DOKEZA-301183 format. One record per residue (C-alpha): z negated, x negated, y negated; residue number from 1. Coordinates in nm, 4 decimals, decimal comma, always signed. Example, Ala and Ser with C-alpha at 12.3 -4.5 7.8 and 13.67 -1.06 7.14 Angstrom:
BEGIN
+----------+----------+----------+-----+
:       pz :       px :       py :   n :
+----------+----------+----------+-----+
:  -0,7800 :  -1,2300 :  +0,4500 :   1 :
:  -0,7140 :  -1,3670 :  +0,1060 :   2 :
+----------+----------+----------+-----+
//
This chain:
BEGIN
+----------+----------+----------+-----+
:       pz :       px :       py :   n :
+----------+----------+----------+-----+
: -10,3168 : -12,5284 :  -8,1169 :   1 :
: -10,3186 : -12,2484 :  -7,9091 :   2 :
:  -9,9822 : -12,1958 :  -7,8704 :   3 :
:  -9,8948 : -11,7856 :  -7,9746 :   4 :
:  -9,7045 : -11,6282 :  -7,6342 :   5 :
:  -9,5857 : -11,2568 :  -7,7846 :   6 :
:  -9,3681 : -11,4687 :  -8,0535 :   7 :
:  -9,1628 : -11,7350 :  -7,8027 :   8 :
:  -8,8348 : -11,6450 :  -7,8401 :   9 :
:  -8,6368 : -11,5603 :  -7,4808 :  10 :
:  -8,3686 : -11,6893 :  -7,5740 :  11 :
:  -8,3473 : -11,9620 :  -7,2935 :  12 :
:  -8,3609 : -11,7055 :  -7,0201 :  13 :
:  -8,0807 : -11,4640 :  -7,2109 :  14 :
:  -7,8675 : -11,8271 :  -7,2262 :  15 :
:  -7,9407 : -11,8081 :  -6,8318 :  16 :
:  -7,8022 : -11,4449 :  -6,7157 :  17 :
:  -7,5719 : -11,4851 :  -6,9907 :  18 :
:  -7,3833 : -11,7649 :  -6,7599 :  19 :
:  -7,3569 : -11,4990 :  -6,5185 :  20 :
:  -7,2985 : -11,1473 :  -6,6956 :  21 :
:  -7,2971 : -11,0883 :  -7,0953 :  22 :
:  -7,5277 : -10,8751 :  -7,1281 :  23 :
:  -7,5670 : -10,5498 :  -7,4301 :  24 :
:  -7,7764 : -10,5032 :  -7,6585 :  25 :
:  -8,0000 : -10,2385 :  -7,4651 :  26 :
:  -8,0177 : -10,5254 :  -7,1512 :  27 :
:  -8,1402 : -10,7803 :  -7,4041 :  28 :
:  -8,4309 : -10,5492 :  -7,5428 :  29 :
:  -8,4624 : -10,4471 :  -7,1224 :  30 :
:  -8,5441 : -10,8405 :  -7,0708 :  31 :
:  -8,7903 : -10,8407 :  -7,3843 :  32 :
:  -8,9927 : -10,5660 :  -7,2332 :  33 :
:  -9,0395 : -10,6166 :  -6,8933 :  34 :
:  -8,9950 : -11,0562 :  -6,8943 :  35 :
:  -9,3927 : -11,1428 :  -7,0255 :  36 :
:  -9,4684 : -11,5157 :  -7,1575 :  37 :
:  -9,6710 : -11,7322 :  -7,0144 :  38 :
:  -9,8196 : -12,0719 :  -7,0892 :  39 :
:  -9,9476 : -12,2810 :  -6,7503 :  40 :
: -10,1200 : -12,5578 :  -6,8313 :  41 :
: -10,1087 : -12,9547 :  -6,5955 :  42 :
: -10,2488 : -12,8920 :  -6,2465 :  43 :
: -10,3865 : -12,5094 :  -6,3284 :  44 :
: -10,2349 : -12,2974 :  -6,0525 :  45 :
:  -9,9533 : -12,0448 :  -6,0435 :  46 :
: -10,0306 : -11,9105 :  -5,6683 :  47 :
: -10,2680 : -12,0495 :  -5,4476 :  48 :
: -10,2847 : -12,0570 :  -5,1015 :  49 :
: -10,3657 : -11,6527 :  -4,9704 :  50 :
: -10,3413 : -11,4772 :  -5,2155 :  51 :
: -10,0425 : -11,2786 :  -5,2831 :  52 :
:  -9,7134 : -11,3926 :  -5,5527 :  53 :
:  -9,7044 : -11,1461 :  -5,7799 :  54 :
:  -9,4216 : -11,3212 :  -6,0143 :  55 :
:  -9,1009 : -11,4599 :  -5,9845 :  56 :
:  -9,1504 : -11,7520 :  -6,2542 :  57 :
:  -8,8224 : -11,8636 :  -6,4855 :  58 :
:  -8,9393 : -12,2168 :  -6,6443 :  59 :
:  -8,8352 : -12,2707 :  -7,0331 :  60 :
:  -9,0115 : -12,5767 :  -7,0343 :  61 :
:  -9,2338 : -12,8361 :  -6,8089 :  62 :
:  -9,2509 : -12,8433 :  -6,4717 :  63 :
:  -9,3440 : -12,6326 :  -6,1177 :  64 :
:  -9,4226 : -12,7452 :  -5,7739 :  65 :
:  -9,4671 : -12,5327 :  -5,4223 :  66 :
:  -9,6453 : -12,6736 :  -5,1281 :  67 :
:  -9,8218 : -12,6701 :  -4,8489 :  68 :
: -10,1031 : -12,8675 :  -4,7456 :  69 :
: -10,1554 : -12,9374 :  -4,3061 :  70 :
: -10,4245 : -12,9529 :  -4,1202 :  71 :
: -10,4854 : -13,3111 :  -4,2145 :  72 :
: -10,4818 : -13,3153 :  -4,6017 :  73 :
: -10,1486 : -13,3785 :  -4,6073 :  74 :
:  -9,8957 : -13,2417 :  -4,9378 :  75 :
:  -9,5885 : -13,1210 :  -4,8108 :  76 :
:  -9,3783 : -13,0790 :  -5,1472 :  77 :
:  -9,1304 : -12,7581 :  -5,0507 :  78 :
:  -8,9656 : -12,7505 :  -5,4251 :  79 :
:  -8,9497 : -12,8358 :  -5,7814 :  80 :
:  -8,8511 : -12,6209 :  -6,0349 :  81 :
:  -8,7685 : -12,7489 :  -6,4072 :  82 :
:  -8,5563 : -12,6253 :  -6,7479 :  83 :
:  -8,4179 : -12,3391 :  -6,6490 :  84 :
:  -8,4918 : -12,2976 :  -6,3010 :  85 :
:  -8,6604 : -12,0125 :  -6,0820 :  86 :
:  -8,9622 : -12,0456 :  -5,8636 :  87 :
:  -9,1530 : -11,7833 :  -5,6400 :  88 :
:  -9,2729 : -11,7904 :  -5,2343 :  89 :
:  -9,0555 : -11,4874 :  -5,2014 :  90 :
:  -9,1397 : -11,3967 :  -4,8202 :  91 :
:  -9,5106 : -11,2876 :  -5,0503 :  92 :
:  -9,3240 : -11,1855 :  -5,2875 :  93 :
:  -9,1058 : -10,9467 :  -5,1937 :  94 :
:  -9,3496 : -10,8670 :  -4,8916 :  95 :
:  -9,7135 : -10,8037 :  -5,0542 :  96 :
:  -9,8511 : -11,0465 :  -4,7785 :  97 :
: -10,0883 : -11,3181 :  -4,8436 :  98 :
:  -9,9023 : -11,6362 :  -4,9115 :  99 :
:  -9,9491 : -11,9321 :  -4,7507 : 100 :
:  -9,8283 : -12,2348 :  -5,0394 : 101 :
:  -9,9630 : -12,3103 :  -5,3474 : 102 :
:  -9,7505 : -12,3380 :  -5,6902 : 103 :
:  -9,9081 : -12,5766 :  -5,9596 : 104 :
:  -9,8294 : -12,7413 :  -6,2862 : 105 :
:  -9,6529 : -13,0991 :  -6,2707 : 106 :
:  -9,6732 : -13,0394 :  -6,6954 : 107 :
:  -9,7784 : -12,7833 :  -6,9304 : 108 :
:  -9,5396 : -12,5208 :  -6,8722 : 109 :
:  -9,3975 : -12,2551 :  -7,0157 : 110 :
:  -9,3127 : -11,9584 :  -6,8845 : 111 :
:  -9,1095 : -11,6004 :  -6,8110 : 112 :
:  -9,2747 : -11,3803 :  -6,5805 : 113 :
:  -9,1578 : -11,0690 :  -6,4199 : 114 :
:  -9,3298 : -10,8842 :  -6,1344 : 115 :
:  -9,2219 : -10,7229 :  -5,8322 : 116 :
:  -9,1353 : -10,3477 :  -5,9932 : 117 :
:  -9,0215 : -10,4200 :  -6,3094 : 118 :
:  -8,8175 : -10,6797 :  -6,1359 : 119 :
:  -8,7143 : -10,3128 :  -5,9442 : 120 :
:  -8,7390 : -10,1362 :  -6,2571 : 121 :
:  -8,4788 : -10,4260 :  -6,3986 : 122 :
:  -8,2677 : -10,3201 :  -6,1265 : 123 :
:  -8,1902 :  -9,9516 :  -6,2073 : 124 :
:  -8,2433 :  -9,9813 :  -6,5861 : 125 :
:  -7,9854 : -10,2025 :  -6,6328 : 126 :
:  -7,7440 : -10,2788 :  -6,2866 : 127 :
:  -7,5664 : -10,5507 :  -6,3503 : 128 :
:  -7,9017 : -10,7427 :  -6,2477 : 129 :
:  -7,8754 : -10,6387 :  -5,8844 : 130 :
:  -7,5496 : -10,9340 :  -5,8971 : 131 :
:  -7,6939 : -11,1969 :  -6,1092 : 132 :
:  -8,0794 : -11,1871 :  -5,9076 : 133 :
:  -7,8398 : -11,2000 :  -5,5123 : 134 :
:  -7,6305 : -11,4882 :  -5,6370 : 135 :
:  -7,9240 : -11,6673 :  -5,7663 : 136 :
:  -8,1424 : -11,5662 :  -5,4146 : 137 :
:  -7,8032 : -11,6604 :  -5,2559 : 138 :
:  -7,8426 : -11,9975 :  -5,3874 : 139 :
:  -8,1903 : -12,1193 :  -5,3671 : 140 :
:  -8,1160 : -11,9863 :  -4,9682 : 141 :
:  -7,7942 : -12,2521 :  -4,9875 : 142 :
:  -8,0403 : -12,4926 :  -5,1152 : 143 :
:  -8,2833 : -12,4628 :  -4,8799 : 144 :
:  -8,0738 : -12,4752 :  -4,6303 : 145 :
:  -7,9161 : -12,8014 :  -4,6966 : 146 :
:  -8,3096 : -12,9496 :  -4,7521 : 147 :
:  -8,3225 : -12,8486 :  -4,3674 : 148 :
:  -8,0825 : -13,0356 :  -4,1885 : 149 :
:  -8,1279 : -13,2951 :  -4,4231 : 150 :
:  -8,5421 : -13,3706 :  -4,2720 : 151 :
:  -8,3682 : -13,2558 :  -3,9504 : 152 :
:  -8,0683 : -13,4719 :  -3,9427 : 153 :
:  -8,0212 : -13,7421 :  -4,2752 : 154 :
:  -8,2494 : -14,0977 :  -4,2706 : 155 :
:  -8,5787 : -14,1587 :  -4,5349 : 156 :
:  -8,3124 : -14,3364 :  -4,7693 : 157 :
:  -7,9604 : -14,0244 :  -4,7681 : 158 :
:  -8,3042 : -13,7964 :  -4,8397 : 159 :
:  -8,3673 : -14,0470 :  -5,1269 : 160 :
:  -8,0215 : -14,0706 :  -5,2813 : 161 :
:  -8,0084 : -13,7060 :  -5,1858 : 162 :
:  -8,3696 : -13,6574 :  -5,4090 : 163 :
:  -8,2159 : -13,8597 :  -5,6873 : 164 :
:  -7,9040 : -13,7032 :  -5,7157 : 165 :
:  -8,0372 : -13,3475 :  -5,7318 : 166 :
:  -8,3349 : -13,4006 :  -5,9558 : 167 :
:  -8,1620 : -13,6903 :  -6,1663 : 168 :
:  -8,3751 : -13,4820 :  -6,4795 : 169 :
:  -8,7196 : -13,5350 :  -6,3181 : 170 :
:  -8,7138 : -13,8714 :  -6,1346 : 171 :
:  -8,8354 : -14,0005 :  -6,4854 : 172 :
:  -9,1803 : -13,7307 :  -6,5678 : 173 :
:  -9,3002 : -13,6607 :  -6,1337 : 174 :
:  -9,5027 : -13,9737 :  -6,0071 : 175 :
:  -9,3755 : -14,1791 :  -5,7600 : 176 :
:  -9,6295 : -14,0017 :  -5,5074 : 177 :
:  -9,5012 : -13,6811 :  -5,5604 : 178 :
:  -9,1210 : -13,7821 :  -5,4867 : 179 :
:  -9,2791 : -13,9958 :  -5,1664 : 180 :
:  -9,4170 : -13,6496 :  -5,0355 : 181 :
:  -9,0721 : -13,4221 :  -5,1433 : 182 :
:  -8,9099 : -13,6742 :  -4,9296 : 183 :
:  -9,1407 : -13,7156 :  -4,6371 : 184 :
:  -9,1776 : -14,0766 :  -4,6845 : 185 :
:  -9,5014 : -14,2853 :  -4,8308 : 186 :
:  -9,5102 : -14,4561 :  -5,1792 : 187 :
:  -9,5135 : -14,7259 :  -4,9937 : 188 :
:  -9,1886 : -14,6540 :  -4,8589 : 189 :
:  -9,0586 : -14,5075 :  -5,1196 : 190 :
:  -9,1044 : -14,8333 :  -5,3472 : 191 :
:  -8,9341 : -15,0336 :  -5,1123 : 192 :
:  -8,6387 : -14,8006 :  -5,1334 : 193 :
:  -8,6281 : -14,8236 :  -5,4445 : 194 :
:  -8,6279 : -15,1663 :  -5,4593 : 195 :
:  -8,3009 : -15,1954 :  -5,2862 : 196 :
:  -8,1451 : -14,9696 :  -5,4545 : 197 :
:  -8,1955 : -15,1568 :  -5,8066 : 198 :
:  -8,0926 : -15,4789 :  -5,6012 : 199 :
:  -7,7673 : -15,2849 :  -5,4884 : 200 :
:  -7,6370 : -15,2529 :  -5,7775 : 201 :
:  -7,7568 : -15,5560 :  -5,9547 : 202 :
+----------+----------+----------+-----+
//
């Protein structure tokens, strides 16, 4: 049965913003006006390499991945995004340039989206969102910086343990091949790491 997107409640999005700064009634109404619901089916693209990223996505339910396919056909996963997280190609979104990345849905995924133009309008009409999104972007930058440092200075086992800690809510939802692509190892090596951890706990 097709979902009625027009009746999709904005409560998860409003709850997210309220954790930063309580919103007024007018600001809640503004969020409802400027953010649009969108349903992506499993395996459907949110963004394809070569296209311009025109939406900032807040995941209500489901899971998205952002990734790059290299010249040899290998998939390098940059980020997984599940409930109450955000995802976009920030360089393409703000620079309005073609993206080098792909974003697709690993599950049927409901999002709220805002365009660059509407985001600027949100900042102008409700300045407190400037602070909210600044903190959001800063936190994302810190996470990506930590991931970069891990990739150049951590062992595969350390990256696996970090993944299990950061994405514990997704470990039973993601195929092993996806987790391996994120960590930067083969699925076979990931199996050995998981078996090692199971034996260590027992």
